C-alpha positions as CSV (number, residue, x, y, z in Angstrom):
1,M,-43.0,-36.9,-41.8
2,A,-39.6,-35.2,-41.9
3,T,-40.7,-33.1,-44.8
4,E,-43.8,-31.9,-42.9
5,R,-41.6,-30.9,-40.0
6,L,-39.4,-28.9,-42.4
7,L,-42.5,-27.2,-43.9
8,N,-43.8,-26.2,-40.4
9,L,-40.6,-24.6,-39.3
10,P,-40.9,-20.9,-38.4
11,A,-39.6,-18.4,-41.0
12,L,-36.0,-17.2,-40.7
13,P,-35.5,-13.8,-39.0
14,P,-34.9,-10.9,-41.4
15,K,-31.4,-10.2,-42.5
16,P,-29.6,-7.7,-40.2
17,R,-29.3,-4.2,-41.6
18,N,-25.9,-3.2,-42.8
19,L,-25.1,-0.2,-40.6
20,L,-21.5,0.2,-41.9
21,P,-22.3,3.2,-44.1
22,V,-24.0,4.9,-41.2
23,W,-21.0,4.4,-38.9
24,V,-18.6,5.5,-41.6
25,S,-20.7,8.6,-42.3
26,L,-20.7,9.5,-38.5
27,L,-17.0,9.0,-38.3
28,L,-16.3,11.2,-41.3
29,G,-18.6,13.8,-39.9
30,L,-16.8,13.7,-36.5
31,C,-13.5,14.0,-38.3
32,W,-14.7,17.0,-40.2
33,L,-16.1,18.6,-37.0
34,V,-12.7,18.2,-35.3
35,V,-10.8,19.7,-38.3
36,W,-13.2,22.6,-38.4
37,H,-13.3,23.3,-34.7
38,L,-9.5,23.1,-34.3
39,D,-8.9,25.0,-37.6
40,I,-6.4,22.3,-38.8
41,S,-4.7,23.3,-42.0
42,F,-3.6,20.3,-44.0
43,Q,-1.6,22.6,-46.4
44,T,0.5,23.8,-43.4
45,L,1.0,20.2,-42.3
46,L,2.1,19.2,-45.7
47,W,4.5,22.1,-46.1
48,G,5.9,21.4,-42.6
49,W,6.5,17.7,-43.2
50,Q,10.1,18.4,-44.5
51,D,10.9,20.4,-41.4
52,I,9.5,17.6,-39.2
53,L,11.7,15.0,-40.9
54,E,14.7,17.3,-40.6
55,Y,14.1,17.8,-36.9
56,F,13.9,14.1,-36.1
57,S,17.0,13.5,-38.2
58,R,19.0,15.4,-35.5
59,Y,18.4,12.4,-33.2
60,S,19.9,9.9,-35.6
61,S,23.3,9.5,-33.9
62,P,22.8,8.8,-30.1
63,D,25.8,9.7,-28.0
64,F,26.3,7.1,-25.2
65,R,29.6,8.5,-23.9
66,H,27.9,9.4,-20.6
67,A,25.9,6.2,-20.4
68,P,26.8,5.3,-16.8
69,K,25.6,8.7,-15.6
70,Y,22.4,8.4,-17.6
71,L,21.7,4.9,-16.3
72,W,22.2,6.2,-12.7
73,L,19.8,9.0,-13.4
74,M,17.3,6.5,-14.9
75,L,17.6,4.4,-11.8
76,E,16.9,7.5,-9.7
77,T,13.8,8.2,-11.7
78,M,12.7,4.5,-11.4
79,A,13.3,4.7,-7.6
80,M,11.2,7.9,-7.5
81,G,8.4,6.2,-9.4
82,L,8.6,3.1,-7.2
83,W,8.4,4.9,-3.9
84,G,5.7,7.1,-5.2
85,T,3.7,4.0,-6.1
86,V,4.4,2.4,-2.7
87,L,3.1,5.6,-1.0
88,A,0.0,5.6,-3.3
89,F,-0.7,1.9,-2.6
90,A,-0.4,2.5,1.2
91,I,-2.9,5.4,1.1
92,A,-5.3,3.6,-1.3
93,F,-5.1,0.4,0.8
94,L,-6.2,2.4,3.9
95,L,-8.9,4.6,2.3
96,A,-10.4,2.4,-0.4
97,P,-12.6,0.3,2.0
98,Y,-14.2,3.5,3.4
99,A,-14.8,4.7,-0.2
100,A,-16.6,1.4,-1.1
101,R,-20.4,1.9,-0.8
102,N,-21.0,-1.7,0.4
103,L,-18.3,-1.5,3.1
104,S,-18.2,2.1,4.3
105,P,-19.5,2.4,7.9
106,N,-21.9,5.3,7.1
107,P,-22.7,7.7,4.2
108,W,-20.7,10.5,5.8
109,V,-17.5,8.5,5.9
110,Y,-18.2,7.3,2.3
111,N,-18.7,10.8,0.9
112,L,-15.8,12.3,2.8
113,T,-13.4,9.6,1.6
114,R,-14.6,9.9,-2.0
115,E,-14.1,13.6,-2.0
116,L,-10.6,13.2,-0.5
117,L,-9.7,10.8,-3.3
118,N,-11.2,13.2,-5.9
119,F,-9.0,16.0,-4.5
120,M,-5.9,13.9,-4.8
121,R,-6.7,13.1,-8.4
122,A,-7.6,16.7,-9.2
123,M,-4.2,18.0,-8.0
124,P,-1.7,17.7,-10.9
125,D,1.5,15.9,-9.9
126,I,3.6,18.5,-11.6
127,L,1.9,21.2,-9.5
128,L,2.4,19.2,-6.3
129,A,6.1,18.7,-7.3
130,L,6.6,22.5,-7.7
131,I,5.0,23.1,-4.3
132,L,7.0,20.4,-2.6
133,V,10.3,21.4,-4.3
134,S,9.8,25.0,-3.0
135,I,9.2,23.6,0.5
136,M,11.8,20.8,0.7
137,G,14.3,21.8,-1.9
138,L,15.6,20.0,-5.1
139,G,15.8,16.2,-5.2
140,P,13.8,13.1,-5.9
141,L,11.9,13.2,-2.5
142,P,9.4,15.9,-3.5
143,G,8.8,14.1,-6.8
144,A,8.1,10.8,-5.0
145,L,5.7,12.5,-2.6
146,A,3.9,14.3,-5.5
147,L,3.5,11.1,-7.5
148,G,2.3,9.2,-4.4
149,I,-0.3,11.8,-3.4
150,H,-1.7,12.2,-6.9
151,T,-1.9,8.6,-7.9
152,A,-3.3,7.5,-4.5
153,G,-6.5,9.2,-5.8
154,F,-6.6,6.9,-8.8
155,L,-5.6,3.7,-6.9
156,G,-8.1,4.4,-4.2
157,K,-10.9,4.8,-6.7
158,F,-9.9,1.6,-8.6
159,F,-9.7,-0.4,-5.4
160,A,-13.0,0.9,-4.0
161,E,-14.9,0.1,-7.2
162,S,-13.3,-3.4,-7.2
163,L,-14.4,-3.9,-3.6
164,E,-17.9,-2.9,-4.6
165,R,-18.0,-5.6,-7.3
166,V,-17.2,-8.4,-4.9
167,E,-20.1,-10.9,-4.5
168,H,-22.3,-9.7,-1.6
169,G,-22.6,-13.2,-0.3
170,R,-18.9,-13.2,0.8
171,Y,-19.5,-10.2,3.0
172,E,-22.8,-11.7,4.3
173,A,-21.0,-14.9,5.3
174,L,-18.6,-13.0,7.5
175,D,-21.4,-10.9,8.9
176,A,-23.2,-14.1,9.9
177,V,-20.3,-15.1,12.1
178,G,-20.0,-11.7,13.7
179,A,-17.0,-10.4,11.8
180,G,-16.2,-6.7,12.1
181,F,-15.4,-4.1,9.4
182,S,-11.6,-4.8,9.3
183,Q,-12.2,-8.6,9.2
184,K,-14.5,-8.3,6.2
185,V,-12.0,-6.2,4.4
186,L,-9.0,-8.4,5.1
187,Y,-10.7,-11.8,4.7
188,A,-13.3,-11.1,2.0
189,G,-12.5,-7.8,0.2
190,W,-8.8,-7.8,-0.5
191,P,-8.4,-11.6,-1.3
192,S,-11.2,-11.3,-3.9
193,I,-9.6,-8.5,-5.9
194,L,-5.9,-9.5,-5.6
195,R,-5.5,-9.7,-9.4
196,E,-7.2,-6.4,-10.0
197,M,-5.0,-4.8,-7.3
198,T,-1.9,-6.1,-8.9
199,G,-2.8,-5.0,-12.4
200,Y,-3.8,-1.5,-11.2
201,T,-0.7,-1.1,-9.1
202,L,1.6,-2.2,-11.9
203,Y,-0.1,0.3,-14.3
204,I,0.4,3.1,-11.8
205,L,4.1,2.1,-11.3
206,D,4.6,2.2,-15.1
207,R,2.8,5.6,-15.2
208,N,4.8,7.0,-12.3
209,I,8.2,6.1,-13.8
210,R,7.3,7.8,-17.1
211,T,5.9,10.8,-15.3
212,G,8.9,10.9,-12.9
213,A,11.1,11.8,-15.9
214,V,8.8,14.9,-16.6
215,L,8.9,16.0,-12.9
216,G,12.7,16.2,-13.2
217,L,12.1,19.3,-15.4
218,V,10.8,21.2,-12.3
219,G,13.8,20.1,-10.1
220,A,12.5,16.8,-8.7
221,G,15.6,14.9,-9.8
222,G,16.1,12.0,-12.1
223,I,16.7,11.7,-15.8
224,G,14.4,14.6,-16.6
225,I,16.9,17.3,-15.6
226,A,19.5,15.8,-17.9
227,L,17.0,15.6,-20.8
228,Y,16.0,19.2,-20.2
229,D,19.6,20.4,-20.2
230,T,20.5,18.5,-23.4
231,L,17.5,19.9,-25.3
232,R,18.1,23.4,-24.0
233,M,21.7,23.2,-25.2
234,F,20.7,21.6,-28.5
235,N,22.7,18.4,-27.8
236,Y,20.3,16.2,-29.8
237,N,22.7,13.2,-29.9
238,Q,22.8,13.1,-26.1
239,A,19.1,13.6,-25.9
240,A,18.6,10.6,-28.2
241,A,20.7,8.5,-25.9
242,L,18.6,9.6,-22.9
243,L,15.4,8.8,-24.8
244,I,16.6,5.3,-25.8
245,I,17.5,4.6,-22.1
246,M,14.1,5.7,-21.0
247,L,12.4,3.6,-23.6
248,G,14.4,0.6,-22.7
249,A,13.6,0.9,-19.1
250,I,9.9,1.2,-19.9
251,I,10.0,-1.9,-22.1
252,V,11.8,-3.9,-19.4
253,L,9.2,-2.8,-16.8
254,D,6.3,-3.7,-19.1
255,R,7.8,-7.2,-19.6
256,L,8.2,-7.7,-15.8
257,S,4.7,-6.5,-15.1
258,G,3.3,-8.9,-17.7
259,L,5.3,-11.8,-16.2
260,I,3.9,-11.0,-12.7
261,R,0.3,-10.8,-14.0
262,S,0.7,-14.1,-15.8
263,K,1.9,-15.8,-12.5
264,L,-1.3,-14.6,-10.8
265,H,-3.7,-16.2,-13.4
C-alpha cells in the first residue's frame, strides 16, 4: 500500500534555472557602460596610485597639541547638529500628520504640506547656511537653522509615510468613540510608530553632526573651520588629528544610537 502511494505521488517540479550567468553578464555590462560613459582611464588610475599613497602618508603623524581646542570645536559641531535635529523633529512632528494621506483633513492640506516638505528637502543645507550666515553673521546658529530646515523635509516625509502604514483599524476605533484629528494622531498615530520615529531621528542626528562639520567651511562654526584652515595651510598632521576626533565622535554617537534602539525593542 505504501509503495502504491509513492508511485502515485506527483512529479517533482523542474529544477530552477541557474540565472547567475545572466546576472553576472548584466553586472559586467553595467560596469562597462559606467566606465565608457564617465571616460574612466584605468591607466591614469594606475599611474596615479603612487601619488595617492604619498598624499595619504602626509596624515600619518597626527598632531594633538591643540586637542582641547579641537574637542571644544567638535562639541560645538555636535551641539549644532543636535539643535538642528531638535528643530527638524519639531517641524516634522507638527507637519507629518497633515502629510499623511489617511489622516490629513482634506486633499488641499495634504498636497500643500507635501509640497512644503519637498521644498525643504530640495533646498541644500549648505545653500541655506550661506544665506543665513549672510543674514545673521558667522556662528553655529545659522548652521543649526540650516540643518533643521533641510532635514525637517526628510523627517516629515519619513513620519508621514510611517503614519500611513499604521493599521486602519486603530484610527477607526477612535473614530467610533468620536475622537478628533489631534486625538487620533496622539493616541493612535505616534504611539504606533515610536520605534520608527526613534530610528529616523537618530539617523538624522548622525547625519546632521557629520554635515555640520562641512557647514563650518562656509562660516557656520564648529570643527569645519579648523579643518579648512589646516588643509589650506597644508598642516596635514593637525588635519589628521581633527579627522580622528571627528571619527571618534561619530563612532561614539553610533554606539549610543544603537543602545537606544535596542532598549526600544
